[in-house]
N, C-alpha and C positions, 0 to 999 in steps of 0.2 A: 530807329532800329540800326544796329551796327552793321557794317559791311566788312567783308574780307577782300583784300586786294592782293593781286599777284604782283610782286616786286622783283625785278631782275637785279641781282647784285653782281657787280663786276669789280674785280681787283686787278690793279695794274702793278706789275713788278718790272724793274729795269736794272740791267747790269751791262756795263761796257766791258768788252773783252778785246784783246789784241789778237788778230788772226793773220798769219803769214800766208800770202797768196799772190798770184801773178795778175789777178784782175779783181775788180769789185764783185763781179758775178761769182767768181770762185770763192772769195772771202765770205760772201753771203751764204753760199752752199756749205762751206766748211763750218761756219757758225751754226747753221741749221742742223747739220749732221751731228755736231758736238752736243748741241742741246738735246736732240732726239736720242742720242746715246748716253744721256745723263752725265756727260762730261762738264756741262755747264748747269749748275744748280742755283736757282733763285730762292732766296729765303727772306725772312722778315726784314733783314737789313736792306734788302733791295726793294721793299715796298715803296711805292710812289703815290698811289691814289686809290680811292674807291668811288664807285658811282652807283647810285640807286635810281632805278627808273620804274615807275608804276606802269604796269603793262595792260591794265584794264580799268573799267569804270567801277569795279567792285561788285560783289554779290551780296545781297542782303541775306542775313542768316539769323535764325532764332538763337538765343543764348545756349540752349541745350543741344543744338544740332551738330556741333563740332566738338571733338575731344580736345582737351587742353594741349596735347602735343601735336596737333595738326596745323597749328599756326602760331605765329609770334605775337604776343600781346604787346610787347615792348622790351627792347634789350639795349644795354649800353655796350659799346665797343670801344676798346682802346687800341688803336693801331700803332702806337709808339710815336706818331708825329702829330697827335691830336686826338680828340675824342669825338665820337659820333654817336648819335642816339637814333635807333630805328624808329622809336616812338615819335620823336620830334622831327624826323626827317633831316637831321643835321649830323 
């Protein structure tokens, strides 16, 4: 019998910005404020990594119990820096 697993998907984006400040703490706060005010925008060019973590031991289900759109059967992802496949876990 097949199982349905909950998988946490985390994407990591990174951009280095220059911040004028009198201290490290102030630079941190100014960067945080700029990001919060959408002055710093991270996009696909800033993509660094993706992580997939299975969060449970799976729930057995009958074939007819879930609709087709309630779970992923298998998808290919192209992140620009390589390809990953949800179905194969890579």
